[in-house]
TORTIPA-730877 format. One line per field, with one value per residue (C-alpha): residue number from 1; residue in three letters; x, z, y. Coordinates in Angstrom, 3 decimals, padded with zeros to 6 digits. Layout:
<lolums>
n <- c(NUM, ...)
res <- c(ALA, ...)
px <- c(X, ...)
pz <- c(Z, ...)
py <- c(Y, ...)
</lolums>
This chain:
<lolums>
n <- c(1, 2, 3, 4, 5, 6, 7, 8, 9, 10, 11, 12, 13, 14, 15, 16, 17, 18, 19, 20, 21, 22, 23, 24, 25, 26, 27, 28, 29, 30, 31, 32, 33, 34, 35, 36, 37, 38, 39, 40, 41, 42, 43, 44, 45, 46, 47, 48, 49, 50, 51, 52, 53, 54, 55, 56, 57, 58, 59, 60, 61, 62, 63, 64, 65, 66, 67, 68, 69, 70, 71, 72, 73, 74, 75, 76, 77, 78, 79, 80, 81, 82, 83, 84, 85, 86, 87, 88, 89, 90, 91, 92, 93, 94, 95, 96, 97, 98, 99, 100, 101, 102, 103, 104, 105, 106, 107, 108, 109, 110, 111, 112, 113, 114, 115, 116, 117, 118, 119, 120, 121, 122, 123, 124, 125, 126, 127, 128, 129, 130, 131, 132, 133, 134, 135, 136, 137, 138, 139, 140, 141, 142, 143, 144, 145, 146, 147, 148, 149, 150, 151, 152, 153, 154, 155, 156, 157, 158, 159, 160, 161, 162, 163, 164, 165, 166, 167, 168, 169, 170, 171, 172, 173, 174, 175, 176, 177, 178, 179, 180, 181, 182, 183, 184, 185, 186, 187, 188, 189, 190, 191, 192, 193, 194, 195, 196, 197, 198, 199, 200, 201, 202, 203, 204, 205, 206, 207, 208, 209, 210, 211, 212, 213, 214, 215, 216, 217, 218, 219, 220, 221, 222, 223, 224, 225, 226, 227, 228, 229, 230, 231, 232, 233, 234, 235, 236, 237, 238, 239, 240, 241, 242, 243, 244, 245, 246, 247, 248, 249, 250, 251, 252, 253, 254, 255, 256, 257, 258, 259, 260, 261, 262, 263, 264, 265, 266, 267, 268, 269, 270, 271, 272, 273, 274, 275, 276, 277, 278, 279, 280, 281, 282, 283, 284, 285, 286, 287, 288, 289, 290, 291, 292, 293, 294, 295, 296, 297, 298, 299, 300, 301, 302, 303, 304, 305, 306, 307, 308, 309, 310, 311, 312, 313, 314, 315, 316, 317, 318, 319, 320, 321, 322)
res <- c(MET, ASN, LYS, SER, PHE, SER, PRO, LEU, MET, LEU, SER, ALA, THR, GLY, GLU, LYS, THR, LYS, SER, GLY, ALA, GLN, ASN, GLU, PRO, ALA, ASN, GLY, PHE, VAL, LYS, CYS, PRO, ASN, ASN, LEU, ASN, HIS, SER, VAL, ILE, PHE, ASP, ALA, GLU, THR, THR, GLU, THR, ILE, CYS, SER, ASP, CYS, GLY, VAL, VAL, ILE, GLN, GLY, ASN, SER, GLU, SER, LEU, ASP, SER, GLU, TRP, HIS, VAL, ALA, LYS, GLU, ASP, LEU, GLU, SER, LYS, ASN, ARG, THR, GLY, MET, PRO, THR, SER, LEU, ALA, PHE, HIS, ASP, MET, GLY, LEU, SER, THR, LEU, ILE, SER, TYR, SER, ASN, VAL, ASP, ALA, ASN, GLY, CYS, THR, ILE, SER, GLN, ASP, GLN, ARG, GLY, LYS, ILE, GLN, ARG, LEU, ARG, ARG, TRP, ASN, LYS, ILE, SER, ASN, ASN, ASN, ARG, SER, TYR, HIS, ARG, ASN, LEU, LYS, ASN, ALA, PHE, ASN, ILE, LEU, SER, SER, ILE, ARG, ASP, LYS, LEU, SER, LEU, THR, ASP, PRO, LEU, VAL, GLU, LYS, SER, ALA, TYR, TYR, TYR, ARG, LYS, ALA, LEU, ASP, LYS, ARG, ILE, ILE, LYS, GLY, ARG, SER, ILE, ARG, ALA, MET, VAL, VAL, ALA, SER, VAL, TYR, ALA, ALA, CYS, ARG, GLU, PHE, ASN, THR, PRO, ARG, THR, LEU, GLU, GLU, ILE, SER, ARG, THR, ALA, ASN, THR, ASP, ILE, VAL, PHE, SER, GLY, LYS, CYS, TYR, ARG, LEU, LEU, LEU, ARG, HIS, LEU, LYS, LEU, ARG, LEU, PRO, THR, VAL, ASP, TRP, ASN, MET, CYS, LEU, ALA, LYS, ILE, ALA, ASN, LYS, SER, ASP, VAL, SER, GLU, LYS, SER, TYR, ARG, ARG, ALA, LEU, GLN, MET, LEU, THR, VAL, ILE, LYS, SER, GLU, PRO, ILE, SER, LEU, GLY, LYS, ASP, PRO, LYS, ALA, LEU, ALA, VAL, ALA, VAL, LEU, TYR, ALA, ALA, CYS, LEU, GLN, GLU, HIS, GLU, LYS, VAL, SER, GLN, THR, GLN, VAL, ALA, LEU, ALA, GLY, GLU, THR, SER, ILE, VAL, THR, LEU, ARG, LYS, ARG, PHE, LEU, ASP, VAL, LYS, LYS, ILE, PHE, PRO)
px <- c(-019.048, -022.088, -022.298, -024.281, -026.300, -028.071, -031.764, -032.226, -033.373, -034.216, -036.538, -035.569, -037.159, -035.101, -037.910, -037.282, -039.004, -038.383, -039.623, -037.454, -034.207, -032.234, -029.239, -028.836, -026.057, -024.082, -026.386, -030.007, -031.148, -028.870, -030.412, -029.188, -027.955, -029.266, -032.893, -034.234, -036.989, -034.551, -034.057, -030.609, -028.960, -026.385, -023.657, -022.456, -019.174, -017.838, -019.721, -020.951, -024.368, -025.326, -028.316, -030.449, -031.264, -028.068, -025.388, -023.762, -021.761, -023.346, -021.442, -018.300, -016.764, -019.716, -020.025, -021.761, -023.458, -024.010, -022.668, -019.519, -019.918, -017.811, -019.863, -018.145, -019.036, -019.424, -021.865, -024.073, -026.022, -023.061, -021.948, -018.448, -017.248, -014.534, -011.080, -007.755, -007.985, -006.505, -003.625, -001.393, 001.622, 001.306, 002.773, -000.206, -002.601, -003.329, -005.531, -003.227, -003.584, -001.140, -001.060, -000.002, 003.078, 001.234, 000.229, -003.245, -006.374, -009.280, -011.064, -007.716, -007.166, -003.707, -003.127, -002.369, 001.075, -000.219, -001.683, 001.428, 003.387, 000.441, 000.124, 003.834, 003.611, 000.716, 002.655, 005.741, 003.636, 001.670, 005.015, 006.289, 003.107, 003.369, 006.888, 007.264, 007.161, 009.916, 007.121, 005.985, 009.542, 010.246, 007.323, 008.057, 011.598, 010.380, 007.623, 010.040, 012.039, 008.988, 007.908, 011.300, 011.103, 007.573, 008.680, 011.778, 010.026, 006.629, 004.796, 000.876, -001.098, -002.432, 001.256, 002.515, -000.451, 000.315, 004.059, 003.078, 000.752, 003.589, 006.045, 003.508, 002.931, 006.667, 007.008, 004.138, 005.802, 009.098, 010.900, 012.452, 014.361, 018.068, 017.762, 017.960, 014.874, 015.960, 016.296, 013.015, 011.177, 012.710, 011.651, 008.160, 008.104, 009.353, 006.743, 004.108, 005.411, 005.317, 001.718, 000.604, 002.760, 004.712, 008.116, 010.403, 013.428, 014.828, 018.132, 016.471, 014.583, 017.735, 019.657, 017.055, 016.802, 020.621, 020.925, 022.688, 020.808, 022.111, 020.458, 017.238, 016.973, 017.418, 014.678, 012.408, 012.840, 011.944, 008.758, 007.848, 008.479, 006.956, 004.019, 003.373, 002.961, 001.978, 003.030, 002.382, 005.291, 006.891, 004.990, 007.338, 005.375, 005.855, 009.543, 009.467, 007.523, 009.859, 013.003, 011.528, 010.803, 014.262, 016.051, 013.906, 013.208, 010.364, 006.785, 007.004, 009.937, 008.212, 005.144, 007.101, 008.855, 005.465, 004.703, 007.963, 007.752, 004.408, 005.640, 008.779, 006.711, 005.055, 008.529, 010.517, 013.501, 012.190, 012.085, 014.492, 015.667, 015.595, 012.605, 014.267, 017.306, 015.012, 013.036, 016.156, 017.237, 013.817, 013.711, 017.213, 016.074, 012.852, 014.981, 017.194, 014.294, 012.751, 016.066, 016.310, 019.668, 020.262, 023.431, 023.615, 025.020, 021.958, 019.471, 021.638, 021.718, 018.090, 017.512, 020.052, 021.912, 025.302, 026.193, 027.414, 023.874, 022.204, 024.342, 023.535, 019.915, 019.824, 021.387, 018.317, 016.076, 017.644, 016.809, 013.110, 013.148, 016.226)
pz <- c(006.399, 004.695, 000.985, -001.725, -003.523, -006.859, -006.424, -008.815, -007.002, -008.891, -007.815, -008.209, -011.885, -012.747, -012.695, -011.263, -008.030, -008.049, -010.976, -012.566, -012.499, -015.668, -015.002, -014.598, -013.613, -016.207, -015.608, -014.611, -013.996, -011.096, -008.153, -004.646, -004.107, -000.667, -001.532, -004.962, -003.611, -002.201, -004.249, -005.150, -005.116, -007.466, -005.817, -008.238, -006.320, -006.041, -009.118, -007.079, -006.909, -003.513, -001.839, 000.141, 002.786, 003.567, 002.110, -000.144, -003.084, -005.992, -008.794, -008.845, -011.210, -013.128, -015.586, -014.494, -016.909, -014.464, -015.370, -013.319, -011.090, -008.424, -005.739, -003.332, 000.241, 000.699, -002.112, -002.644, -005.357, -007.709, -009.874, -011.558, -014.019, -012.722, -013.894, -012.875, -010.445, -011.513, -009.425, -009.478, -008.804, -012.466, -015.212, -017.309, -014.217, -015.221, -018.181, -021.155, -023.025, -023.783, -026.828, -025.850, -027.288, -027.607, -031.160, -030.107, -030.747, -028.118, -029.064, -028.377, -032.206, -033.452, -035.617, -039.246, -040.709, -042.913, -039.834, -037.620, -039.458, -039.064, -035.232, -034.762, -036.322, -034.023, -031.064, -032.054, -032.686, -029.409, -027.478, -029.147, -028.548, -024.869, -024.490, -027.203, -024.639, -022.008, -019.690, -019.600, -019.562, -016.475, -014.599, -015.563, -014.022, -011.061, -010.031, -010.482, -007.726, -005.736, -005.986, -004.703, -001.700, -000.973, -000.755, 001.552, 003.860, 003.882, 003.058, 002.816, -000.327, 000.633, 001.454, -001.926, -003.757, -002.039, -002.926, -006.544, -006.562, -005.180, -007.692, -010.564, -009.383, -009.267, -012.750, -014.054, -012.500, -014.082, -010.753, -011.735, -014.599, -014.163, -010.929, -009.841, -010.333, -007.338, -004.909, -006.124, -005.310, -001.984, -001.254, -002.105, -000.018, 002.979, 002.453, 002.333, 005.510, 007.236, 006.243, 007.354, 010.498, 009.530, 011.464, 008.511, 008.421, 005.310, 005.913, 006.132, 002.921, 001.125, 002.181, 001.101, -002.354, -002.585, -002.990, -001.415, 001.640, 000.870, -002.585, -001.206, 001.459, -001.312, -003.381, -000.278, 000.352, -003.270, -002.780, 000.200, -001.556, -004.970, -003.917, -000.863, 001.463, 005.055, 006.693, 010.393, 012.807, 013.593, 016.286, 019.107, 020.540, 017.041, 017.368, 020.921, 020.119, 017.311, 019.451, 022.288, 020.084, 018.502, 021.825, 023.530, 026.705, 028.951, 028.618, 032.129, 030.981, 027.796, 029.546, 031.977, 028.957, 027.333, 030.539, 030.616, 027.018, 027.390, 030.223, 028.224, 025.073, 026.864, 028.279, 026.299, 026.545, 023.740, 021.278, 018.310, 019.355, 017.140, 018.139, 017.698, 019.764, 022.556, 022.403, 022.739, 025.851, 027.277, 026.943, 028.455, 031.573, 032.020, 032.045, 034.699, 036.796, 036.525, 037.259, 034.099, 032.901, 029.486, 028.085, 026.214, 023.141, 022.840, 023.073, 020.664, 018.086, 018.203, 017.765, 014.908, 016.804, 018.358, 022.036, 022.429, 021.195, 023.612, 026.592, 025.581, 025.385, 028.622, 030.438, 029.185, 030.512, 033.882, 034.276, 034.198, 035.800, 038.305)
py <- c(-016.851, -015.285, -015.845, -014.005, -016.452, -016.187, -015.583, -018.678, -021.795, -025.133, -027.808, -031.399, -031.305, -028.353, -025.879, -022.337, -021.800, -017.791, -015.699, -013.187, -015.078, -014.750, -017.013, -020.901, -022.858, -024.963, -027.985, -026.865, -030.579, -031.478, -033.124, -033.686, -037.337, -037.426, -036.366, -035.922, -033.505, -031.130, -027.751, -026.631, -023.208, -021.830, -019.735, -017.158, -016.362, -019.748, -021.165, -024.098, -025.952, -026.472, -028.326, -025.912, -028.453, -030.438, -028.133, -030.657, -029.160, -031.114, -029.594, -027.220, -024.960, -024.082, -021.279, -018.257, -016.085, -013.313, -009.716, -009.216, -006.084, -004.668, -002.898, -000.627, -000.949, 002.797, 002.932, 000.081, 001.817, 002.357, -000.599, -000.681, -003.155, -005.429, -005.062, -003.781, -001.020, 002.413, 003.693, 006.863, 004.520, 003.269, 005.377, 004.965, 004.684, 001.086, 002.152, 001.116, -002.031, -004.750, -006.879, -010.494, -012.073, -015.546, -016.221, -017.391, -015.666, -014.934, -018.206, -020.089, -020.777, -020.359, -017.368, -018.092, -017.384, -014.611, -012.555, -013.089, -010.392, -008.040, -008.715, -008.401, -004.827, -004.038, -004.999, -003.010, 000.132, -000.368, -000.550, 002.503, 004.590, 003.682, 004.877, 007.591, 010.550, 011.369, 012.194, 008.300, 007.104, 009.390, 007.954, 004.426, 004.711, 006.553, 004.157, 001.221, 002.929, 003.671, -000.089, -001.109, 001.327, 000.078, -003.538, -002.780, -000.568, -002.223, 001.006, 000.971, 001.547, 005.034, 006.315, 004.879, 006.679, 009.898, 009.676, 008.994, 012.015, 014.181, 012.953, 013.780, 017.226, 017.668, 016.418, 018.581, 021.698, 020.862, 020.580, 017.367, 018.758, 018.526, 016.625, 013.065, 010.880, 008.612, 011.570, 013.137, 009.927, 009.612, 013.291, 012.346, 009.131, 011.233, 013.977, 011.304, 009.583, 012.948, 013.545, 010.065, 010.232, 007.266, 006.979, 006.840, 009.160, 010.825, 009.082, 005.704, 006.087, 007.383, 004.422, 002.166, 003.812, 003.862, 007.681, 010.602, 012.045, 015.554, 015.567, 014.091, 016.745, 019.502, 017.822, 017.616, 021.288, 022.091, 019.978, 021.998, 025.264, 024.671, 022.497, 024.663, 021.775, 022.045, 019.018, 018.250, 018.036, 014.748, 012.751, 012.112, 009.209, 007.396, 007.888, 006.590, 003.536, 002.562, 003.060, 001.169, -001.766, -001.923, -001.691, -004.428, -002.281, -003.371, -002.187, -000.471, 001.652, 002.596, 003.687, 005.723, 007.321, 008.221, 010.093, 011.990, 012.768, 014.294, 016.704, 017.560, 018.537, 021.465, 022.770, 025.348, 023.155, 020.937, 023.790, 023.389, 019.859, 016.755, 014.724, 011.477, 012.511, 013.695, 010.541, 008.439, 010.494, 010.241, 006.503, 006.046, 008.306, 006.161, 002.970, 004.537, 005.509, 001.992, 000.421, -001.297, -002.399, -000.878, 000.795, 004.045, 002.250, 000.035, 002.853, 005.060, 002.365, 001.695, 005.404, 005.799, 008.629, 009.121, 008.608, 012.252, 013.502, 011.066, 012.422, 016.218, 015.461, 013.382, 016.613, 018.422, 015.641, 015.657, 019.339, 018.555, 015.016, 015.245)
</lolums>
């Protein structure tokens, strides 16, 4: 693994071998135990002093006096101070401060009894100032729900950021007024899943958030209308891959189902049909063509649809693939 070393190199006598270096390790006169004439290198990332010849770690956990910079991979010219990254999924975007409840100052000394009352008042007013608006309280409750959904469904960071963005826009437009916060969060997550082509249904997200799917559907339609969203259609291949994994069908049947689904997409018979129900029927038909033993109940449960719907869509598939 490549490491970025500090430009400072010390000789055995502790002299700098490269001019312009401004920082030194904690102990500038360390020497390699194997050979006193070898120069040593200070690694600013691991704060270790390493022999440049044999690679022996001479001293570890040294204090680095370098400026802590965070350089983005896309823009090596820019330098940003390190710290907690900002995020739309935080009610304060990660920019607010927090006064610690420990009665110790920055130097590690105990705060005197006379100052504890003043510090306690500062803590109280800081807490009040961060929660004195219903806007921030609403965001805090909503993003707690969003965090729970994220953990249960294993959502990605960009998807969570987009969900938080949609919810903030809905709150700014006062769409949330008089409606359920939990249902609006579910609607925002589902809209983000549609945009990122993530195979998550509204029913699945509503069940995870423990809310009514009817209210969530109404909130989702409100988002589409007020935010003027133009979301892509559901990718049938993503639905098919998810159903195939849950039903434990073979790879041969799955690839046959993909070929059949590509043909059905171009046919008028697919218009107006539920993509998930049609994917379930196509997968079942592919299993029959490949002589794989699979029951209708097994495939229907994997696709979270009824057997009656599976049979109706299967009749449509048989018209194209008799």
